[in-house]
C-alpha positions, 0 to 999 in steps of 0.5 A, spaced: 458 455 475 464 457 471 470 455 472 475 459 476 482 462 475 488 461 479 493 467 481 500 467 484 499 468 492 506 471 493 511 477 490 518 477 491 520 484 491 526 486 488 527 479 488 529 477 496 523 480 500 518 474 498 511 477 501 504 474 501 500 479 495 494 481 501 498 486 505 496 491 511 495 498 510 496 501 517 493 508 515 486 507 519 489 504 525 489 511 527 484 517 530 479 520 525 483 524 519 488 519 521 490 524 527 492 523 533 491 516 536 486 511 536 479 511 539 480 504 541 488 503 542 487 496 545 483 494 538 488 497 534 493 492 537 489 486 536 488 488 529 496 488 528 498 482 532 491 478 527 496 481 521 501 477 523 496 471 525 493 470 519 499 470 515 499 477 512 507 479 511 507 486 508 504 491 512 505 499 509 505 505 514 508 512 514 510 517 519 505 521 517 499 517 519 498 519 525 503 523 525 508 517 528 502 514 531 501 509 526 509 506 526 509 506 535 503 502 534 505 497 530 513 497 535 508 496 541 504 490 538 509 486 534 517 488 535 521 484 536 518 483 528 517 475 526 523 474 521 519 474 515 515 481 515 516 486 511 515 493 514 514 499 508 513 505 510 513 512 506 515 520 508 514 526 504 508 529 507 507 533 514 500 534 518 497 539 520 491 537 521 485 531 521 485 530 513 491 536 511 496 533 508 502 537 505 507 536 502 514 536 503 520 533 501 526 536 501 532 532 502 533 536 510 525 535 511 526 527 509 532 526 513 528 527 519 523 523 517 527 517 516 530 517 522 523 517 525 521 512 523 527 507 524 526 510 532 519 509 532 519 502 527 525 500 532 530 498 526 537 499 524 534 499 517 527 500 513 526 495 508 522 498 504 521 506 505 516 510 499 517 517 497 510 519 500 509 525 494 514 528 489 514 535 492 513 541 486 517 546 490 523 542 491 527 539 484 525 532 483 532 530 482 534 533 490 529 529 493 532 522 489 539 523 490 537 523 498 534 517 497 540 514 494 545 517 498 540 514 505 541 507 501 548 507 501 548 508 508 544 502 509 539 505 512 534 503 506 534 496 503 529 498 498 526 505 495 518 505 492 515 512 490 508 513 490 503 517 485 508 517 480 508 516 472 513 512 468 516 518 466 518 519 473 519 512 475 525 512 469 528 519 472 528 515 479 531 509 475 537 513 473 538 514 482 537 506 484 532 501 482 525 503 483 521 496 486 515 499 488 510 504 486 504 506 490 497 510 486 490 510 486 487 504 483 481 500 483 476 497 478 473 503 478 478 507 477 484 505 473 484 508 466 490 514 469 494 508 471 494 503 467 500 504 463 503 505 470 501 499 472 504 496 465 510 499 466 511 496 472 510 489 471 515 490 464 519 492 470 518 486 476 516 493 479 509 492 486 504 496 484 501 497 490 494 501 490 491 505 494 483 506 495 481 500 491 474 501 491 471 507 489 465 508 494 461 514 490 461 510 484 454 507 484 454 502 478 461 499 480 457 497 487 452 494 484 456 489 479 461 488 484 455 486 488 451 482 483 458 478 482 458 478 490 453 474 492 455 469 487 461 467 492 457 470 498 462 476 498 462 483 499 462 488 494 470 490 497 472 483 498 470 482 490 474 489 489 480 486 493 479 479 488 479 483 482 486 486 483 489 480 485 487 477 478 488 482 474 496 483 475 501 478 478 505 484 481 499 487 484 500 488 492 494 489 497 494 494 503 486 494 505 486 498 512 482 497 518 481 499 524 477 493 527 479 485 527 472 483 524 474 487 518 481 485 517 479 477 517 473 479 512 478 483 507 483 477 507 478 472 505 478 475 499 484 472 497 481 465 498 476 468 492 477 464 485 474 469 479 472 467 473 473 469 466 466 471 465 467 475 471 472 478 470 470 481 463 464 484 467 468 487 472 473 490 466 468 493 462 465 497 469 464 504 468 471 509 469 470 514 476 473 521 474 476 521 481 
């Protein structure tokens, strides 16, 4: 087998929060459609507790997951929190039903959302608060001013954005330090946001990809499986491993509601791909969606 590559296992957010690059996304510990409580609450609690046992110290959630359910479960399972645990949450999406996500980033709404997250997570300050979406109905400056003020008040330590362009990141940087960007990105969906990833790397901004594999891209699945067979790994593990190798500022937040799947995802951090593997994966045909 060809010589394998290495990568840094940790990333330091804004020079003061060092986290393992293999984190956990707490969206799927809720009910179907990311709505209501989980079918198996006991298993959901076990998943969260197992994340910490595995050494995961970065958990991503949002007030809209449930809504509220994900944050409540995190506190129930893990409070009082380990000293090095970073809980990142988000505000800016509301919920009207399963799989329905209206945007609301008006300062009045974000104020209530932030207060709710602090209460549910039993925190005086959110380590990383992320704007879930820019609201086309609200002047971007108003949203940024709210986040800036909340940070100045000590309610937020660091601020991140989601689904944003370089121009939108730069605009936010006029108000505060942007420490993370969470955009849809994967081995087979990267053309749209590649420039944003490069900009984040230059600025030492964490890049947090969501939806790390497009299950509908058959060509990508076949190539991932071919390489996975070499390492006795799953398609999903190879997709996660590619992200870790691809850029040193990428933080992973694969989510699941099962302990077994959590442990499987975590093992992806131990896979060392070769230059040949990376070249083949880089050449995967890109999905348009």
